[in-house]
C-alpha positions in Angstrom: 113.6 198.9 -14.3 114.6 199.9 -10.8 112.7 203.0 -9.7 114.3 205.6 -7.5 113.5 204.9 -3.8 112.5 207.8 -1.6 111.9 208.3 2.0 112.8 208.6 5.7 116.3 208.4 7.0 117.8 205.1 8.3 121.3 204.1 9.3 122.4 201.0 7.4 125.6 198.9 7.4 126.1 199.8 3.7 124.9 202.6 1.5 121.3 202.2 0.4 117.9 203.9 0.2 115.0 204.3 2.5 111.3 204.6 1.6 107.9 203.9 3.1 105.5 201.0 2.5 102.1 201.2 4.1 103.4 204.0 6.2 106.3 202.0 7.6 110.0 202.7 7.0 111.7 200.2 4.7 115.1 200.0 3.1 117.0 198.4 0.3 120.8 198.0 -0.3 121.3 197.4 -4.0 124.2 195.5 -5.4 126.6 197.5 -7.7 126.0 197.3 -11.4 128.4 198.3 -14.1 127.4 201.7 -15.5 125.0 201.5 -18.4 124.5 197.7 -18.1 120.9 196.5 -18.5 119.4 194.3 -15.9 119.0 190.9 -17.4 116.5 189.4 -14.9 114.8 190.3 -11.6 117.1 191.3 -8.8 117.8 188.5 -6.4 117.4 189.6 -2.8 117.7 188.8 0.9 114.9 189.9 3.2 116.3 190.8 6.6 114.5 191.1 9.9 114.2 192.6 12.4 114.4 196.0 10.8 114.3 198.3 13.8 116.2 201.4 14.8 119.8 200.3 14.8 119.1 197.1 12.9 120.5 195.8 10.7 123.6 196.8 12.5 127.3 197.1 11.7 127.9 193.4 12.6 125.9 192.5 9.5 128.2 194.4 7.2 130.5 191.5 6.4 127.5 189.4 5.2 125.9 192.2 3.3 129.2 193.0 1.5 129.3 189.4 0.2 125.7 189.4 -0.8 126.3 192.7 -2.8 129.4 191.2 -4.4 127.3 188.3 -5.6 124.7 190.7 -7.1 122.2 190.2 -4.4 120.1 193.1 -2.8 119.2 193.3 0.9 115.8 194.7 2.0 113.6 195.0 5.1 110.7 196.7 6.6 110.2 198.0 10.2 107.1 196.3 11.5 107.8 197.1 15.1 107.7 194.5 17.8 105.2 192.4 15.9 106.4 189.0 17.1 105.2 187.5 13.8 101.6 188.7 14.2 99.1 189.0 11.4 99.6 192.8 11.4 103.4 192.3 10.9 102.8 189.6 8.3 100.5 191.9 6.3 103.2 194.6 6.2 105.7 191.9 5.0 103.3 191.1 2.2 103.1 194.8 1.3 106.9 195.0 1.1 107.0 191.9 -1.1 104.4 193.4 -3.4 106.2 196.7 -3.6 109.6 195.2 -4.5 108.5 192.4 -6.8 105.7 194.3 -8.7 107.2 197.8 -8.8 110.9 197.6 -8.4 112.0 194.6 -10.4 112.9 192.3 -7.5 112.8 188.5 -7.8 109.5 186.8 -6.8 111.3 184.5 -4.3 113.7 186.1 -1.8 115.8 184.4 0.8 114.5 185.3 4.3 117.2 186.1 6.9 116.0 186.3 10.5 118.2 187.3 13.4 116.8 186.5 16.9 113.2 187.7 17.1 113.4 188.4 13.3 113.1 184.7 13.0 109.4 184.9 14.2 108.8 187.6 11.6 110.4 186.0 8.6 109.5 182.4 9.3 105.9 183.4 10.3 105.5 185.0 6.8 107.3 182.2 5.1 105.0 179.4 6.4 102.0 181.3 5.0 103.7 182.0 1.6 105.9 179.0 0.8 105.5 179.6 -3.0 107.2 183.0 -2.5 110.3 181.8 -0.6 113.6 180.7 -2.0 115.0 179.8 1.4 115.1 180.7 5.1 118.3 181.4 7.1 118.5 182.3 10.7 121.0 183.6 13.2 119.8 182.2 16.6 116.3 182.6 15.2 113.1 182.6 17.4 110.9 179.9 15.8 108.5 179.2 18.7 106.7 182.2 20.2 106.0 180.3 23.4 109.8 180.1 23.9 110.3 183.8 23.2 108.8 186.3 24.0 106.2 184.0 25.5 102.4 184.1 24.9 101.8 186.7 27.6 104.1 189.2 26.1 103.3 188.5 22.4 99.5 188.4 22.9 99.1 192.2 22.6 100.7 192.3 19.2 98.1 189.6 18.1 95.2 191.5 19.7 94.4 188.4 21.8 94.6 187.5 25.4 97.3 185.1 26.5 94.7 182.3 26.7 93.3 183.1 23.3 96.8 183.1 21.7 97.7 179.8 23.4 94.5 178.3 22.0 95.3 179.4 18.5 99.0 178.5 18.3 98.5 176.1 15.3 97.2 179.2 13.4 100.0 181.6 14.4 103.1 179.8 15.7 105.5 179.2 12.8 107.0 176.0 14.3 103.5 174.5 14.1 103.1 175.3 10.4 106.2 173.9 8.6 104.4 171.4 6.4 103.8 173.9 3.5 107.5 174.8 3.3 108.5 171.2 3.4 106.1 170.4 0.6 107.5 173.3 -1.5 111.0 171.9 -0.8 112.2 175.2 0.6 115.6 174.7 2.2 116.3 176.0 5.7 119.6 177.0 7.4 120.3 178.2 11.0 123.3 178.9 13.2 122.7 178.8 16.9 124.9 178.2 20.0 124.2 175.3 22.4 124.4 177.7 25.4 121.6 180.1 24.3 119.4 180.7 27.3 117.4 183.6 25.8 116.3 181.6 22.7 117.0 178.0 23.7 118.4 175.9 20.8 116.3 172.8 21.6 113.0 174.7 21.5 113.8 176.7 18.4 116.3 175.9 15.6 116.9 172.4 17.0 113.2 171.6 17.2 112.6 173.0 13.7 115.3 170.8 12.3 113.8 167.7 13.9 110.2 168.5 12.7 111.3 169.7 9.3 113.3 166.6 8.4 110.4 164.4 9.7 108.2 166.2 7.1 110.8 165.4 4.4 112.4 168.9 4.3 116.1 169.8 4.3 117.7 171.9 6.9 121.4 172.7 7.7 122.0 173.6 11.4 125.4 174.7 12.7 125.8 174.6 16.5 128.9 176.5 17.7 129.8 174.9 21.1 129.6 177.2 24.1 128.0 180.1 22.3 124.9 181.8 23.6 122.7 184.7 22.5 125.6 187.1 21.9 127.6 189.1 19.4 130.2 186.4 18.7 131.6 187.3 15.2 131.2 183.7 14.0 127.4 184.3 13.9 127.8 187.2 11.6 130.8 186.1 9.6 129.5 182.6 8.8 130.7 181.5 5.4 128.3 178.6 5.3 125.4 181.0 5.8 126.6 183.3 3.1 127.1 180.4 0.7 123.6 179.1 1.5 122.0 182.5 0.9 123.8 183.2 -2.4 123.0 179.7 -3.8 119.3 180.0 -2.9 118.9 183.6 -4.0 120.6 183.3 -7.4 120.0 179.6 -8.2 123.7 179.3 -8.8 126.6 179.5 -6.4 130.1 180.1 -7.7 132.9 178.6 -5.6 135.7 179.7 -7.8 137.1 182.1 -8.7 136.7 184.1 -5.4 136.3 187.8 -5.2 139.6 189.6 -5.8 141.3 186.3 -6.8 144.2 186.6 -9.2 144.8 183.7 -11.6 148.4 183.3 -12.9 148.6 184.3 -16.5 149.9 181.6 -18.9 151.4 184.1 -21.4 152.0 187.8 -21.6 148.4 188.4 -22.9 146.1 185.8 -21.4 145.3 183.1 -18.8 142.7 180.5 -18.1 140.1 180.9 -15.4 138.8 177.8 -13.7 135.1 178.3 -12.8 133.4 176.0 -10.3 130.0 176.2 -8.7 126.8 174.5 -8.0 123.2 174.8 -9.3 120.4 174.6 -6.7 118.7 172.1 -9.0 120.0 169.5 -11.5 120.4 171.0 -15.0 117.6 169.9 -17.2 118.0 168.9 -20.9 118.8 172.0 -23.0 120.4 174.0 -20.1 123.6 175.7 -21.0 126.1 177.7 -19.0 127.5 180.9 -20.3 130.1 183.3 -18.9 131.5 186.8 -19.6 134.0 189.2 -18.2 132.8 192.8 -17.7 131.2 194.0 -21.0 132.7 191.3 -23.2 130.4 189.0 -25.2 128.9 186.0 -23.5 130.8 182.7 -24.2 129.3 179.2 -23.9 131.1 177.1 -21.3 131.8 173.4 -21.6 131.2 172.2 -18.1 131.6 168.8 -16.5 129.0 168.0 -14.0 129.0 165.9 -10.8 125.4 166.1 -9.7 124.6 169.8 -9.4 128.3 170.8 -9.1 130.2 171.9 -12.2 133.7 172.8 -13.4 134.5 174.8 -16.5 137.3 177.0 -17.9 137.3 180.4 -19.6 140.1 181.9 -21.5 140.6 185.5 -20.3 142.9 188.4 -21.3 145.6 189.4 -18.8 144.5 192.3 -16.7 141.7 193.2 -14.3 139.8 193.8 -12.3 137.0 192.2 -14.4 133.5 191.4 -13.3 132.8 187.7 -14.0 129.2 186.7 -14.7 127.9 183.2 -15.1 124.4 182.2 -16.1 122.4 179.1 -16.7 120.2 179.4 -19.8 117.5 177.3 -21.5 116.2 178.6 -24.8 116.3 182.4 -24.2 115.4 182.3 -20.6 117.9 183.0 -17.8 117.4 180.3 -15.2 120.1 181.3 -12.7 122.9 183.8 -12.6 125.8 184.6 -10.3 128.8 187.0 -10.4 132.1 187.7 -8.9 132.9 191.4 -8.6 136.7 191.4 -8.9 138.6 188.8 -11.0 142.1 189.3 -12.3 144.6 187.5 -14.6 148.1 188.5 -13.6 151.1 187.5 -11.4 151.0 185.4 -8.3 153.9 184.9 -5.9 154.5 182.7 -2.9 156.6 184.5 -0.3 158.3 182.5 2.4 161.3 182.7 4.9 161.6 184.4 8.2 160.6 187.8 9.7 161.7 190.1 6.9 159.5 188.0 4.5 156.6 188.4 6.9 155.0 191.2 8.9 157.8 192.4 11.2 158.7 195.7 9.6 158.5 199.0 11.5 155.7 200.6 9.4 152.7 198.9 7.9 152.4 199.2 4.1 149.3 199.3 1.9 148.6 199.0 -1.8 148.4 202.3 -3.6 147.1 200.9 -6.9 144.3 198.7 -5.4 145.6 196.0 -7.8 147.6 194.0 -5.2 145.9 191.3 -3.2 146.7 188.5 -0.8 145.1 185.1 0.1 144.5 184.2 3.7 143.4 180.7 3.2 139.7 181.1 2.5 139.4 184.5 0.8 141.4 187.1 -1.2 141.7 190.7 0.1 143.6 193.8 -0.7 147.2 193.4 0.4 147.3 195.9 3.2 149.6 194.9 6.0 149.7 192.8 8.0 149.7 190.0 5.4 147.4 187.1 6.4 149.2 183.7 6.6 152.5 185.2 7.7 153.7 185.9 11.2 153.8 189.4 12.8 151.5 192.3 13.0 153.7 195.0 11.4 154.8 195.9 7.9 156.0 193.9 4.9 157.6 194.6 1.5 154.7 193.0 -0.3 152.4 196.0 -1.0 155.1 198.2 -2.6 156.6 195.3 -4.5 153.2 194.3 -5.8 152.3 197.9 -6.7 155.5 198.2 -8.7 155.0 194.9 -10.6 151.3 195.7 -11.2 152.2 199.1 -12.6 155.0 197.9 -14.8 153.1 195.0 -16.3 149.6 196.3 -16.3 148.2 193.3 -14.4 147.0 192.6 -10.8 149.3 190.8 -8.4 148.5 188.2 -5.8 150.5 186.9 -2.9 150.5 183.8 -0.7 152.4 184.9 2.4 153.9 182.1 4.4 156.8 183.7 6.3 157.6 182.6 9.9 159.5 185.0 12.1 162.8 183.7 13.6 162.7 180.5 11.6 165.7 178.5 10.6 165.9 176.6 7.3 166.0 173.5 9.4 162.5 174.2 10.6 161.2 174.3 7.0 162.4 170.8 6.1 160.1 167.8 5.7 159.2 165.8 8.7 162.1 163.5 9.8 164.8 165.5 8.0 167.9 165.3 10.3 170.6 167.7 11.3 173.4 167.7 13.8 172.6 170.8 15.8 169.3 172.6 16.7 168.2 176.1 15.7 167.7 178.8 18.3 163.9 178.1 18.4 163.2 174.4 19.0 159.4 174.4 18.8 159.3 173.0 15.3 162.2 170.5 15.8 162.9 167.6 18.2 165.9 165.7 19.4 166.1 162.0 18.5 167.4 159.2 20.7 170.6 159.0 18.7 171.5 162.6 19.5 170.6 164.0 16.1 167.8 166.6 15.6 164.9 166.4 13.2 162.3 168.6 11.8 158.7 168.0 12.8 157.7 169.1 9.3 155.0 171.5 10.4 156.3 174.5 8.4 156.8 172.3 5.3 153.3 171.0 5.4 151.9 174.5 5.8 154.1 175.8 3.0 153.2 173.1 0.5 149.6 172.9 1.4 149.2 176.6 0.6 150.9 176.1 -2.8 149.1 172.9 -3.9 145.6 174.3 -4.4 147.0 176.8 -6.9 147.7 173.9 -9.3 150.5 173.3 -11.8 152.0 176.6 -12.8 149.4 178.3 -10.7 151.9 180.9 -9.4 154.9 182.5 -11.0 157.6 181.9 -8.3 158.6 181.5 -4.7 160.3 184.5 -3.2 162.6 183.2 -0.4 164.0 185.6 2.2 165.7 183.7 5.1 169.1 183.1 6.7 169.4 185.3 9.8 168.4 182.5 12.2 171.1 180.2 10.8 173.9 182.8 10.7 176.1 183.9 13.6 173.9 182.9 16.5 174.7 184.1 20.0 174.9 180.5 21.1 177.3 179.3 18.5 176.1 175.7 18.9 172.9 176.9 17.1 174.8 178.4 14.1 174.4 176.4 10.9 177.5 175.8 8.7 177.3 177.3 5.3 177.7 174.0 3.5 174.8 172.5 5.5 172.6 175.6 4.9 173.2 175.1 1.1 172.3 171.4 1.4 169.2 172.0 3.5 167.8 174.8 1.3 168.5 172.7 -1.8 166.6 169.9 -0.2 163.7 172.2 0.7 163.5 173.4 -2.9 163.6 170.0 -4.4 161.2 168.3 -1.9 158.7 171.1 -2.1 158.7 170.9 -5.9 158.1 167.2 -5.6 155.2 167.7 -3.1 153.4 170.2 -5.3 154.0 168.3 -8.5 155.9 170.8 -10.6 159.2 172.6 -10.7 158.2 176.0 -9.4 160.9 178.7 -9.9 162.5 180.0 -6.7 164.2 183.3 -6.1 166.7 183.2 -3.2 167.8 186.4 -1.6 171.2 187.0 0.2 170.2 187.3 3.8 172.3 187.1 7.0 172.2 190.6 8.6 171.5 191.0 12.3 172.6 194.4 13.7 175.3 196.9 13.2 178.6 195.1 13.8 177.0 191.7 12.7 176.0 192.6 9.2 176.7 189.4 7.3 177.8 185.8 7.3 180.1 185.0 4.4 179.3 181.3 4.8 175.5 181.8 4.5 175.8 184.3 1.7 178.1 181.9 -0.3 175.6 179.1 0.2 172.8 181.2 -1.1 174.8 182.4 -4.1 175.9 178.8 -4.8 172.2 177.9 -5.5 172.1 180.5 -8.2 175.3 179.3 -9.8 173.9 175.7 -9.8 170.7 177.0 -11.4 168.6 175.5 -8.6 167.3 179.0 -7.8 167.2 182.5 -9.3 169.1 185.4 -7.8 167.2 187.5 -5.3 168.3 190.8 -3.9 171.2 191.3 -1.5 169.2 192.6 1.6 172.4 192.6 3.8 173.3 195.8 1.9 170.3 197.5 3.5 171.8 199.0 6.6 171.5 202.1 8.8 168.3 204.1 7.9 166.8 201.1 6.2 166.6 199.3 9.5 164.2 199.8 12.4 164.8 201.5 15.8 166.9 204.1 14.2 169.1 201.7 12.3 169.8 199.4 15.3 167.4 196.6 14.5 167.3 193.5 12.3 163.9 194.4 10.7 163.3 197.1 8.1 162.1 200.6 8.8 159.3 202.1 6.6 161.7 203.4 4.0 163.6 200.1 4.3 160.5 198.1 3.4 160.0 200.2 0.3 163.7 199.9 -0.6 163.6 196.2 0.0 160.6 196.0 -2.4 162.5 198.0 -5.0 165.5 195.6 -4.7 163.1 192.7 -5.3 161.7 194.4 -8.4 165.2 194.8 -9.8 165.6 191.1 -9.7 162.2 189.8 -10.6 160.9 192.2 -13.2 163.6 191.6 -15.9 163.1 187.9 -15.5 159.4 188.4 -15.9 160.0 190.3 -19.1 161.6 187.2 -20.6 158.8 184.8 -19.7 
């Protein structure tokens, strides 16, 4: 059982507890656990260094949040400027003993050293390879002669400079890698090639060369042009997070992601696809099990490709659920991983131009906490601006999502793809031709025969964001576009209604072909510019014709949203804050009754 931790005060990137070990300040940040749930096995953990006043800092928050979401604790102890000395290593051992013997932590943590924290963590790791699950470094110091240098470090070792230089094979971690390699402990580092404080070639680069010569495995990421600095890529490195999670838990889940919504297949259920990797091949008798929140464990039927696996789990509509997956042999838990927020609900792809994107006057946010958006690599709460769409302002997505989530009792996910100022011509597949260009020509080009053609960039972006969701992996496309084809100031850029109909019909059919299934489309009536130019009968008729032909479903008439619903006091083309919320309500009026029939 976890005992309450007491102690001195320390500022941390996330809430946690502080206590003392051997008279030194130490901290832990525990992962959240569902109330009343027993701990099934020792707590996996990351051992961070240097733990000094102000460290770990706010820049580590992104990493720590992802560790916590995966069920991994973070801990550290302030050993001062020890430079990896025996005194510092002894305090590290004291912390390891405290956490593993008294507080239920796993015997093998992943050590995470930032800068001089590399000397501390790697120095302890090379003496205790049997107690290490992995080592990760952010521009880590690995050779004390490189930094801080023997002259400066010697005092911490209670030696003269000459004595320390003579005993480097005893104390310098870069000289003592053989034990880690023999124990097959994996290493990871990210370090820039322009680091003059802790040179790459003398530290992580040299460790990789030596470690691989010893038969060990090390992943090294070298961002070009980066030095010893606060570049966010060092602290928001997904590869580092994935490495730590895999080594700490023995199992890394790659899907579903935190806050991911899976499209429900019926009113009451859906099927989660679970993918991941084990850190070692599954031995005979090993089984994988999964459960959602406090529901019973279910045995999975995975398919394996080496250590990678894929499985499915039927899940009730709703969320958020906590997904847990574990590898078992007999009654022993071999590895375990979790995803804190998983939902089964409704997923929509939203595309078109600025009023489908982030160009509204007032940013919106989800009030229910049950509406999320996907930015390409991760899901997040759908607070404006929506990632993947243009603009930095507000959108109709949060209030629309809240209304659907409340009405149907399920979470809602968005894939936002809107491009401000775009014509339907720009969304067509590469090589699609048309007689006249749109107002913005960056996504089209003129041919030698005088016709214009799409470069296909928007089409590729659009379909590449839909494809990974799979067949029926989202409910519908919500299309809101038409202003940049209607009533252009340069009339040679205006698109005839009949051509608008044909091009949008082509986009619908070709995108369906590209993703491999007939995704439903809702098409709004959209052509409004400003007061006095409030609609284009031709464009509106073209949009309505697609409903009558049953190629698309009827979306809202947003041309009807005038005066106070528009920005800049009713003078603009984009929506005001009230206008965004009304726009969302008009979408709900069209989409919700259709959903009820599905």
